[in-house]
N, C-alpha and C positions, 0 to 999 in steps of 0.2 A: 503494502499499498505507500503512494506516496504522501508524503508528510506535507501539510500547510505549509511548513515554514522550507519545503524545499529550495524555492527559491531565493529564498532572504537569506542576508548574514546576521550572527549572531544579535549583533546590536539592534540591527534596523526591526527584527523579529521581536525582538522585547519591548521594542515600543508601541508593536503592531498588538502584542498580549497587554501593553497599560492600557492602550486606548479602548478594548473592550468594554462594554459595560455590563453584562452579564457576568453575576458575581461567579457562577460555576463553568459558565463558558472559560471564563478569564484563569481560575484554577486548573481548568484540564488542560487549557492551552499551555499554562505555564510547567505543566508536567510532562508535556509532549515535547516542550522545547528543551528541557534537561535531558530528555529522553533522547532526541534526532543529536543533541550536543554528544553526549556519550557514546553514541554509534556512529559520531564521523560524519553525520549526513550534512551539515552546514560547516560554515567557513567562519571566520572573525577578524574582523580590519580593526584594530585598536587606532587608527590613524584619522577614521571616517570622519567626517564632519556631517552629521545628521540633524535633520529640520523637521521638527514636531507640527506636520502640516493636519492635526486633528486635533479636539480637544482630549487632554488628559488630566488628571486620570478618569477613564473610562468608569462611569456609577451605574448602578441599577436605580429606577425612581425612586425605591425606598433602600435602605430606612431616611427617615428626614433628620437633616444634620443642623443641631441646635447647638448652643453653649454648653457647656457640661454641667455649668451650676443649674442650668435649666432641667434635667435628667432627672426625671422620677427616681426616688429612691424606694425598691421593694424588697419587703421581709424575705430572708433567706427560706423561712419556714413555709413558703408557700408555691407552688409551681409555678404562678408567675414569676416569683422572685428568680427562681433558680435560672429558669429559662430568660429571664433577662439579663442574668450573669454570664449564661451562658452565650447569648446574641451578642453581649458588648467585646465577649472574648475573641467570638468570630470576628468582628467589626475591627478588631485590633489585626487579626491576621489578614484581613481582606487589604487592610492598610500597609501592613507590613509587606504581601507582596508588590501592590504599587511602590511602595518605596526600594525595594532592590531592583526591581524593572528599572525604573528611574534612573538609579547610579549608573547601570549596565548602560542606557542610550546615549545618556547625558555627557558624560564626561570622555573624553576620548586621550589620548596620549600618553595612558597609563599601563603598566605591564598586562600582558596576556591573563596572567594567574587573577589580578583585580576580577575581572569579568567571570572567569570561572567561580569564583569565591563568589560573587553576589548572584549568579546563576543557583547555586547551590541553595543560599539564602531562599532565591525566591521560589524553589520547587519545594522547600522544607514548611515554606509558609503556606505555599498551596495544599499541601497535604497537612498542614495543622488546620487550616481553613474547612476543608473536606471532614477532617474528624470532627471538629465542632458543630458544621451545619447539620451532620447527618443526626447527631445528638439531640440537637435542636428538633430536629424534624419526630424524632423518635418522641420527643416531651409533647409534639402538639402545635410547633411554631413553626416559621420560617423566618429567615435571614430577610430582615425588610419590616420587620412585627412591631418593631421598637427602635422610637429613636435614638442616635447616637450622634456623637461629636465630630470633628476634623483636626484636634490639634494638631496629631502625627503630620498631615500631610500640609497644612499650615507652616509647619516649620519645613517641611518639605521646598516651599516656595521658599521662604527667608533663605534658603542657602542654594538657591538653584546656580548660582554663579560662583560657588565656591566648591569645591570637592573637600576642602579641607575642612572648610564648614560643615558640611553636609555628614563627612563623617564621625566630626567631632560630636556635633550634637543632635542625630537621630540616632545611628545606634550607639554609641557608646554611651547617650545621656537619655535622650526617650526611649529607648527600647530596651536600654540596662533596667529601668524601672522594671518592666518586667519581672526583671529575678528578683527583684527586693518584694514585688507584690505576689508572688506564686505561692510561699507558702503558705501564707494566712487565706488566700483564695481557694485553695487546697482542701485545707482545713476546714473552712465554713460547708463546701459543697460535700467533705466527706459525712460530716456532723449532721446535716440533711439527709444524709443515707445516699448519695449519687457519686458512688463509688466509680462507676462510669465514665463521669465524670474528671471525676479527682485521677484517675491513671491517665486519661485524656493529658492534665496538667504537667503528670509526671513525663510524658513523652515530649511536652512542648519546653518545660523547663531541662530538660536535656540538649535538645535542639538550639533551646537561644542560648545559651552556655556557650556554644559553639558561634552563634551568627554575630554574639557580642565580642567575642574574641579575634572575628574578623574586621570588626570594626576597630577593634585596640591594634592590631597589626598594622591596616593600612594606616590608622593615623599615626602611628609610631613612624610607619615608614615615609610619610609623607613630610614629617618633622624634620626627620633625618636628610630628607633630599634637598628640604631648603634650608638646612642649618637653622631648624628652630628648638628650642627648650622646652619640651611637650608638655610639662603642666602649668608653666607661664601662658602657653599659646591657648592650652583649654580654657584657662580663666579667663581670658581676653576675649576669647569667642563668644562665651557665654555672655558676658557684660555686653560686647557688640550687638549680638543678635537675640537678647533677652529670653534666654532658653528659661525655663522654670526652674526656679530654685528647689533642690531635690531634697527632702527632709526623711528622717527616719522613721521605720526602722529601715536598714539597709542590710540586705541578704550578704555580709561579708565573704562567707565560703564559696559562695556562686559567681561574687563577683573575683575574687582568686583564681577562681578555674576559669574565669572568661579573659584572665591576663593584667586586669588593675593592678599596679605597683600599690606597694604597701605606704609609698609616699600620696598616691592619690588616694587611697582610702583615706589615711590620716587627713587629708584635706576634706574630703567628702564627709567624714564624723566629726570633725570639728568646725566647718563653716557654720 
């Protein structure tokens, strides 16, 4: 069977996936793209300048995107409350697919491994979305049934002209928050008797440690290439782009596994 990406280069194909508006179609397309790459069916042009000629990111009509402060709080001891949490997690994973795809097509002149790493991230985020979406449907709901917010993509918009800022403030800052939040969310789901959802969170935490590690690797690489000191550069970028201030509790064990230095962890816990 001829792949839909057979005539496309990897970064062009990533943009095509990013523009797809149907969530399940997008997730499946990303998984197919990763398979095509690993099977050697598509090429990679790291220096190619690509122009986005279609609206990005592609999104379904629902969920409605509203300010985070307007999202309703639902009790975890109700089916609606558990479904709302699973929906929120699925929405995060949907955004994470878009974020990884955007890095692949947008930033050129990086080493080939950079694009391969972010394709791996996109593929695993698509896998996570599939797990959460299937569980949401098992609970009697669909993606789009609850409102959501757009904070992750808003930071992507802010950093679209700087690969250094993007890597510093999306994977290392906003997505790393998932490492901190995961243990508490897992405990809530387990206490509510939803062990299937708790086990999905175990999978997501395992993979997200790897994703944040990829972010750490490329941030440090970019700093080294430019002769920048990493911690000071990170602090400067947080201020320049008005990154959200990170507050405890912090999952220091997971952050260590993801490659944060002891100096960075000390700054995080003391600031």
